[in-house]
ROMARDO-7814 format. One line per 5 residues: number of its first residue (from 0); their letters; for each residue x, y, z negated of N, C-alpha, C. Coordinates in Angstrom, 3 decimals, m for minus. Each point is the difference from the previous one (the first is absolute). Last residue first. Layout:
REM ROMARDO-7814
NUM = A = X/Y/Z/X/Y/Z/X/Y/Z ~ ...
***
This chain:
REM ROMARDO-7814
116 = TSVVS = 41.997/125.559/m116.872/1.146/m0.394/m0.764/0.350/m1.314/0.057 ~ m3.912/1.905/2.173/1.194/0.760/0.482/1.245/m0.304/m0.959 ~ m4.938/m2.559/1.877/0.925/0.162/m1.298/1.351/0.619/0.598 ~ m5.382/m0.777/1.468/1.173/0.458/0.484/1.072/0.197/m1.396 ~ m4.989/m2.966/1.399/1.017/0.731/m0.568/1.256/0.511/0.507
111 = IRDKK = m5.448/m2.193/0.505/1.105/0.236/0.813/0.847/1.162/m0.748 ~ m3.522/m3.847/m2.244/0.494/1.580/0.277/0.916/m0.081/1.084 ~ m1.456/m3.726/m3.084/m1.036/0.545/0.914/m0.092/1.288/0.374 ~ 3.063/m0.568/m4.144/m0.539/m1.101/0.911/m1.215/0.544/0.737 ~ 4.261/2.938/m1.419/m1.346/m0.310/m0.394/m0.562/m1.228/0.865
106 = IEKFV = 5.468/1.286/m0.823/m1.088/0.164/0.622/m1.303/m0.414/m0.671 ~ 4.524/m0.728/m1.764/m0.298/1.468/0.436/m1.137/0.177/0.643 ~ 1.929/m4.193/m0.815/m0.387/0.315/m1.149/m0.436/1.581/0.022 ~ 2.036/m2.133/3.857/m1.547/m0.366/m0.225/m0.406/0.496/m1.385 ~ 4.589/0.315/1.123/m0.996/1.069/0.615/m1.265/m0.196/m0.060
101 = NPSNP = 4.160/m1.786/m3.411/m0.959/m0.561/1.183/m1.117/0.981/0.447 ~ 5.024/1.744/m2.033/m1.459/m0.750/m0.385/m0.654/m0.488/1.063 ~ 5.399/0.178/0.486/m1.078/0.827/0.075/m1.549/m0.773/m0.363 ~ 4.628/m1.954/0.850/m0.340/0.339/m1.405/m1.208/1.054/m0.140 ~ 2.296/m1.078/4.262/m0.620/m1.415/m0.533/m0.515/0.272/m1.378
96 = NILFD = 0.437/3.909/3.601/0.851/m0.326/m1.249/m0.743/m1.398/m0.590 ~ m0.322/1.261/5.452/m0.729/0.007/m1.259/0.942/m0.382/m1.297 ~ 0.255/2.526/5.228/0.754/m0.916/m0.876/m0.982/0.077/m1.234 ~ m1.561/1.377/5.172/0.138/0.256/m1.490/0.806/m1.113/m0.687 ~ m1.464/0.481/4.734/1.195/0.445/m0.168/m0.051/0.471/m1.524
91 = TDIYC = m3.846/m1.921/2.333/1.482/m1.015/0.004/1.094/0.594/m0.729 ~ m4.821/1.524/m1.509/0.783/0.122/1.079/1.219/m0.735/m0.266 ~ m4.681/m1.062/m2.551/1.314/0.532/m0.087/0.565/0.126/1.414 ~ m5.001/m1.618/m2.779/0.908/0.239/1.270/1.065/0.901/m0.270 ~ m3.348/m3.169/m2.910/0.729/0.960/m0.100/0.941/0.229/1.386
86 = VNNIP = m4.680/m2.790/m1.560/1.540/0.407/0.698/0.139/1.114/m0.412 ~ m3.628/m4.101/m1.799/0.710/1.307/m0.002/1.027/0.105/0.633 ~ m2.518/m4.154/0.242/m0.724/0.962/m0.655/0.117/1.490/0.092 ~ 1.479/m4.895/2.771/0.457/0.961/m0.529/m1.213/1.046/m0.678 ~ 0.818/m4.603/2.813/m0.127/0.062/m1.572/0.259/1.325/m0.686
81 = LKDKI = m1.723/m0.847/5.342/1.375/0.009/m0.912/m0.321/0.230/m1.384 ~ m2.588/m0.411/4.523/m0.331/m0.788/m1.168/1.315/m0.011/m0.995 ~ m0.627/2.112/4.566/0.934/m1.284/m0.512/m0.285/m0.605/m1.138 ~ m2.324/3.944/1.207/m0.138/m1.065/1.084/0.705/m1.055/m0.063 ~ 0.098/3.445/m3.418/m1.173/m0.640/0.001/m0.123/m1.089/1.215
76 = ILEGI = 3.854/2.591/m0.429/m0.089/m0.845/m1.293/m1.173/m0.835/0.025 ~ 0.787/3.292/3.488/1.016/m1.303/0.138/m0.227/m0.875/m1.327 ~ m2.187/4.186/m0.213/m0.636/m0.886/1.138/0.860/m1.301/0.071 ~ 1.884/3.321/m2.682/m1.198/m0.686/m0.698/m0.915/m0.903/1.000 ~ 3.744/2.335/1.473/0.533/m1.054/m0.726/m1.142/m0.791/m0.821
71 = LMKQW = 0.303/4.120/3.403/m0.563/m1.331/0.342/0.266/m1.129/m1.018 ~ 1.851/4.419/m0.009/m1.327/0.168/m0.129/m0.888/m1.332/0.343 ~ 4.449/0.689/0.501/0.124/m0.273/m1.367/m1.513/0.061/m0.322 ~ 2.025/0.889/4.493/m0.824/m1.277/m0.302/m0.209/m0.294/m1.551 ~ 2.029/3.909/1.999/m1.430/m0.012/m0.300/m0.619/m1.140/m0.129
66 = TAKKW = 4.784/0.454/1.280/m0.275/0.582/m1.494/m1.439/m0.195/m0.365 ~ 1.271/m0.747/4.740/0.439/m1.046/m0.869/m0.549/0.013/m1.463 ~ m2.366/3.151/3.136/1.504/m0.411/0.185/0.060/m1.131/m0.876 ~ m4.282/0.830/2.467/0.732/1.007/m0.414/1.488/m0.220/0.026 ~ m4.873/m2.463/2.010/1.476/m0.004/m0.251/0.488/1.384/m0.423
61 = KPHSV = m4.546/m1.623/1.772/0.008/0.812/m1.463/1.655/0.014/m0.635 ~ m1.538/m2.025/4.271/m0.261/1.168/m0.030/0.211/0.911/m1.315 ~ 3.001/m4.415/1.637/m1.086/0.456/m0.491/m0.604/1.289/0.134 ~ 4.070/m1.936/0.934/m0.729/0.163/1.375/m1.377/0.279/m0.582 ~ 3.483/m1.400/m2.783/0.383/1.269/0.317/m0.951/0.628/1.139
56 = DILNN = m1.591/m3.797/m3.752/0.871/0.145/1.152/0.186/1.523/0.633 ~ m0.725/m1.775/m5.065/m0.876/0.396/0.994/1.206/0.248/1.303 ~ 1.628/m1.395/m3.943/m1.139/m0.624/m0.401/m1.010/0.507/1.203 ~ 5.699/m0.720/0.120/m1.091/0.922/0.243/m1.603/m0.811/m0.352 ~ 4.629/m1.693/m2.244/m0.388/0.166/1.460/m1.341/0.820/0.014
51 = CIIML = 2.142/m1.043/m4.074/1.152/0.278/0.656/m0.241/m0.081/1.750 ~ m1.746/0.851/m5.651/m0.494/m0.173/1.257/1.102/0.051/1.220 ~ 0.194/m1.797/m5.137/0.598/0.964/0.538/m0.880/m0.235/1.554 ~ m0.506/m1.103/m5.868/m0.177/m0.401/1.491/0.469/1.166/1.018 ~ m0.225/m2.329/m5.559/0.824/1.061/0.963/m0.445/m0.336/1.473
46 = GLNNN = m1.855/m0.574/m5.749/0.172/m0.531/1.417/0.904/1.158/0.867 ~ 0.261/m0.303/m5.670/m0.592/0.256/1.169/0.178/m0.557/1.331 ~ 1.609/0.218/m5.226/m1.082/m1.101/0.790/m0.836/0.709/1.054 ~ 4.002/2.047/m2.338/m1.704/0.436/m0.302/m0.797/m0.907/0.767 ~ 4.750/m0.805/0.345/m0.062/0.609/m1.406/m1.460/0.217/m0.226
41 = LCYEK = 1.011/m1.362/4.305/0.163/m1.335/m1.072/m0.211/0.750/m1.435 ~ 0.040/3.171/3.301/m1.081/m0.851/0.197/m0.030/m1.158/m0.920 ~ 3.552/2.698/0.441/m0.816/0.859/m0.531/m1.209/m0.946/m0.142 ~ 3.596/m1.692/2.229/0.100/0.016/m1.542/m1.047/0.692/m0.610 ~ m0.181/0.135/4.862/m0.087/m1.406/m0.589/m0.041/0.045/m1.496
36 = WSPYA = 1.018/3.999/2.112/m1.242/m0.249/0.004/m0.263/m1.417/m0.574 ~ 4.297/1.183/0.679/m0.601/0.662/m1.192/m1.237/m0.137/0.040 ~ 2.096/m2.165/3.611/0.645/m0.333/m1.268/m0.649/0.672/m1.289 ~ m1.282/1.697/4.519/m0.603/m1.355/m0.340/0.642/m0.627/m1.329 ~ 1.844/3.759/2.751/m1.068/0.266/m1.169/m0.558/m1.041/m0.392
31 = YKLWR = 3.538/m0.204/3.465/0.427/1.308/m0.962/m1.296/m0.029/m1.324 ~ m0.040/m3.603/3.379/1.503/0.163/m0.420/0.100/0.971/m1.019 ~ m4.256/m0.635/2.083/0.562/m1.226/m0.554/1.258/0.147/m0.567 ~ m1.674/3.585/2.384/m0.678/m0.088/m0.950/0.355/m1.197/m0.813 ~ 1.625/0.186/4.212/0.581/1.123/m0.886/m0.681/0.104/m1.280
26 = NYYKK = m1.868/m3.072/3.108/1.578/m0.409/m0.358/0.600/1.016/m0.894 ~ m4.157/1.255/2.084/m0.173/m1.281/m0.903/1.573/m0.401/m0.600 ~ m0.371/3.332/3.238/m0.349/0.425/m1.227/m0.034/m1.036/m0.842 ~ 1.254/m1.339/4.128/1.076/1.003/m0.448/m0.627/0.404/m1.584 ~ m2.854/m3.037/2.731/1.206/m0.638/m0.702/1.034/1.054/m0.635
21 = GIGIT = m5.318/1.179/0.481/1.247/m0.162/0.950/1.097/m0.531/m0.842 ~ m3.384/2.468/m2.816/m0.551/m0.628/1.449/1.347/0.149/0.630 ~ m1.472/0.453/m4.936/1.299/0.119/0.863/0.039/m0.805/1.032 ~ m3.025/1.877/m4.495/m0.286/m0.465/1.352/1.643/0.348/0.514 ~ m2.611/m1.482/m4.984/0.691/0.913/0.552/m0.138/m0.157/1.636
16 = VLYNK = m1.854/m1.195/m5.451/m0.197/m0.148/1.467/0.796/1.116/0.741 ~ m0.812/m2.584/m5.015/0.644/0.909/0.489/m0.158/m0.241/1.475 ~ m3.428/m1.954/m3.733/0.829/m0.157/0.970/0.592/1.455/0.514 ~ m3.320/m3.355/m3.823/0.410/1.447/0.529/1.338/m0.328/0.838 ~ m2.442/m3.580/m2.066/m0.500/0.452/1.232/0.188/1.576/0.191
11 = SKSNL = 1.542/m3.359/m3.405/m0.730/1.027/m0.442/m0.792/0.717/1.301 ~ 2.979/m3.778/0.554/m1.070/m0.487/m0.741/m1.080/1.279/m0.414 ~ 3.711/m0.066/3.805/m0.146/0.458/m1.134/m1.506/m0.795/m0.514 ~ 4.493/m0.508/4.076/m1.403/m0.018/m0.316/m0.072/0.434/m1.566 ~ 3.825/1.387/4.178/m0.384/m0.508/m1.377/m1.375/m0.062/m0.364
6 = LIKYR = 1.293/0.866/4.328/1.212/m0.511/m0.444/0.142/m0.380/m1.608 ~ m3.252/0.388/4.701/m0.177/0.289/m1.554/1.250/m0.701/m0.500 ~ m0.914/2.281/4.977/0.645/m1.183/m0.731/m0.414/0.473/m1.616 ~ m2.020/1.325/5.435/0.233/0.334/m1.311/0.797/m1.223/m0.653 ~ m1.039/m0.015/4.516/m0.457/1.302/m0.256/0.428/0.450/m1.257
1 = DM = 2.813/m3.873/2.121/m1.188/0.126/m0.490/m0.217/1.433/0.048 ~ 3.584/m1.640/3.253/m0.119/0.324/m1.307/m1.523/0.341/m0.310
***
């Protein structure tokens, strides 16, 4: 299995990103959450990427736990030259209402933002 999968591409270069490391977590997300995420992304012209394998080896001295790897998403995008400008990280256990407004319309450009609604 690759380190990540881009399930939907986006001309807007805005992407939802999640982490589902290992077959068990990836398959659960794919079965239960992916359908609503996919519809939401298509409705809002967003890309979708899931990190499905460790971005840093567990033997690395800076290893913490899998969930901390969200801090490496920016580095991954730059290193792999991915066509992504903006990321909204969401945990895999969230279901998305496909009719929700585009989360990227709630953020300010060139800022790190947190949207709570």
